[in-house]
C-alpha positions in Angstrom: -24.0 -28.1 -15.4 -23.2 -24.3 -15.5 -20.5 -22.7 -17.5 -18.7 -21.8 -14.3 -18.3 -25.5 -13.4 -17.6 -27.2 -16.7 -14.4 -27.6 -18.6 -14.2 -26.3 -22.2 -11.6 -27.5 -24.6 -9.7 -25.2 -26.9 -7.1 -26.8 -29.1 -5.1 -29.5 -27.1 -5.6 -27.9 -23.7 -8.7 -27.5 -21.4 -9.2 -24.8 -18.8 -11.6 -24.5 -16.1 -13.6 -21.2 -16.5 -11.7 -19.5 -13.7 -8.3 -20.9 -14.6 -8.4 -19.6 -18.1 -8.6 -16.0 -16.8 -5.5 -16.6 -14.7 -3.7 -18.3 -17.6 -4.4 -15.4 -19.9 -3.1 -12.9 -17.3 0.1 -14.9 -16.9 0.5 -15.0 -20.7 0.0 -11.3 -20.9 2.6 -10.7 -18.2 5.2 -12.7 -20.1 4.4 -11.0 -23.4 4.6 -7.5 -21.8 8.0 -8.5 -20.3 9.2 -9.6 -23.7 7.7 -6.9 -25.9 6.6 -4.0 -23.8 3.1 -2.9 -22.8 2.0 -2.3 -26.4 3.6 -5.4 -27.9 0.8 -8.0 -28.0 -2.8 -8.6 -28.8 -5.5 -10.6 -27.1 -5.2 -13.2 -29.9 -1.5 -13.6 -29.1 -2.2 -14.1 -25.5 -4.8 -16.7 -26.4 -2.4 -18.5 -28.7 0.3 -18.7 -26.0 -2.3 -20.3 -23.7 -3.4 -22.6 -26.4 -7.0 -21.5 -26.8 -9.0 -19.9 -29.6 -8.9 -16.2 -30.3 -12.5 -15.9 -29.1 -11.8 -17.5 -25.7 -10.4 -14.4 -23.9 -13.6 -12.5 -24.5 -15.3 -14.8 -22.0 -13.3 -13.0 -19.3 -12.1 -9.6 -20.7 -14.0 -7.0 -22.8 -10.9 -6.1 -24.7 -7.1 -5.8 -24.5 -7.4 -2.7 -22.3 -9.4 -4.7 -19.8 -6.7 -7.4 -19.6 -4.0 -4.7 -19.2 -6.0 -3.1 -16.4 -6.2 -6.4 -14.5 -2.5 -6.9 -15.0 -1.8 -3.4 -13.6 -4.1 -3.9 -10.7 -2.3 -7.1 -9.7 1.0 -5.4 -10.2 0.2 -2.4 -8.0 -1.2 -4.6 -5.3 2.0 -6.7 -5.1 4.1 -3.6 -5.5 2.4 -1.8 -2.7 2.7 -4.9 -0.4 6.5 -5.0 -1.2 6.9 -1.3 -0.3 4.9 -1.7 2.9 7.0 -4.7 4.0 10.2 -2.7 3.3 8.9 0.3 5.2 8.0 -1.9 8.1 6.4 0.9 10.0 9.5 3.1 9.8 11.8 0.6 11.6 14.6 0.8 12.6 14.3 4.5 11.8 12.5 6.4 9.0 15.6 7.2 7.0 16.8 3.6 6.9 13.3 2.3 6.2 12.8 4.6 3.2 16.1 3.5 1.7 14.9 -0.1 2.2 11.8 0.9 0.2 14.1 2.1 -2.6 15.8 -1.3 -2.7 12.4 -3.0 -2.7 11.3 -0.8 -5.6 14.2 -1.9 -7.8 13.8 -5.5 -6.7 10.2 -5.6 -7.8 11.0 -4.1 -11.2 13.7 -6.8 -11.7 11.5 -9.7 -10.6 8.3 -8.6 -12.4 9.2 -6.7 -15.5 5.9 -7.6 -17.2 3.8 -6.3 -14.3 6.0 -3.3 -13.9 5.6 -2.4 -17.6 1.8 -2.9 -17.4 1.6 -0.6 -14.3 3.5 2.3 -15.8 3.1 1.8 -19.6 -0.1 3.8 -20.0 -1.6 6.0 -17.4 -5.1 5.5 -18.9 -4.9 2.0 -17.6 -5.4 3.5 -14.1 -8.7 5.2 -15.1 -10.5 2.0 -14.2 -11.5 2.0 -10.4 -9.6 -1.2 -9.4 -6.2 -0.5 -10.8 -6.5 3.2 -9.9 -7.2 2.3 -6.3 -4.3 -0.1 -6.1 -2.0 2.6 -7.5 -3.3 5.2 -5.0 -2.7 2.8 -2.1 0.9 2.2 -3.2 1.6 5.9 -3.5 -0.1 6.5 0.0 2.6 4.1 1.5 5.3 6.2 -0.1 3.7 9.4 1.1 3.5 8.1 4.7 7.2 7.4 4.5 8.2 10.8 3.2 6.2 12.6 5.8 7.8 10.4 8.5 11.2 11.3 7.2 10.4 15.0 7.3 9.1 14.8 10.8 12.2 12.8 11.8 14.3 15.8 11.0 11.9 18.3 12.6 10.6 19.6 9.2 6.9 20.1 8.4 5.2 17.1 6.8 3.3 19.2 4.3 6.2 18.8 1.8 5.7 15.0 1.9 3.8 14.8 -1.4 6.3 16.7 -3.4 9.1 14.6 -1.9 7.2 11.4 -2.7 6.8 12.3 -6.3 10.5 13.2 -6.5 11.5 9.8 -5.1 9.0 8.0 -7.3 10.5 9.8 -10.4 14.0 8.9 -9.3 13.1 5.3 -8.6 11.3 4.8 -11.8 14.1 6.3 -13.8 16.7 4.1 -12.2 14.5 1.0 -12.6 13.9 1.7 -16.3 17.5 2.3 -17.0 18.5 -0.9 -15.3 15.8 -2.9 -17.1 17.1 -1.5 -20.4 20.7 -2.5 -19.5 22.1 1.0 -19.1 23.2 0.9 -15.5 26.0 -1.3 -14.1 29.8 -1.4 -13.5 30.5 -1.3 -17.2 28.9 2.1 -17.4 31.2 3.4 -14.7 28.3 4.5 -12.5 28.2 1.6 -10.0 25.3 -0.6 -9.1 21.7 0.7 -9.5 21.1 0.5 -5.8 24.1 2.8 -5.1 22.9 5.2 -7.8 19.5 5.2 -6.1 20.8 5.8 -2.6 23.1 8.6 -3.6 20.5 10.5 -5.5 17.8 9.9 -2.9 20.1 11.2 -0.1 20.6 14.4 -2.1 16.9 14.8 -2.6 16.3 14.3 1.1 18.9 16.9 2.1 17.6 19.5 -0.3 13.9 18.9 0.8 14.8 19.1 4.5 17.0 22.2 4.1 14.3 24.0 2.2 11.7 23.0 4.8 13.8 24.3 7.7 14.9 27.5 6.0 12.9 30.5 7.4 10.7 32.1 4.9 
């Protein structure tokens, strides 16, 4: 019987060859949510799963390899959430891109471990799979910003700069909320309201500049 098809026992629990990989990823996601992207080792992930410290090396070359897989899964789910919120620009591009902002914050709240892994270290994206997933998510945002510019009769060439401005805004609001800095007690309202107000100002500035004769 091959290694792929047999169970191997580690401590008091046994994992099928494929299931151990997923269990380690889930453990890493929880540890990152609790401690941040640099706050755990492969041995700690193994301990949480209930296997020996050597077991993770059946599936991951090192900790960076595990973090890359976590980032890949995160960006794939993140990109899918943004695409659903965009919904092809319906009912109109402006409403749809605000929906994307809400989806961005919702993802960061629901998946703090994945979100931290995605943005905790840009070198994680050097590997082809997580890098491609991140590029696909950014492409969805770029499509949206270009559509908003066209909606107002502005050239779409400024879409990339606008996409990075909105990404920076969204990430800042998400990180402040995750750290507990945004909310009624701070006198600044709910994070979504902060996001919408700032995004509207960014849109207005970008469109005004794009339409101003050179």
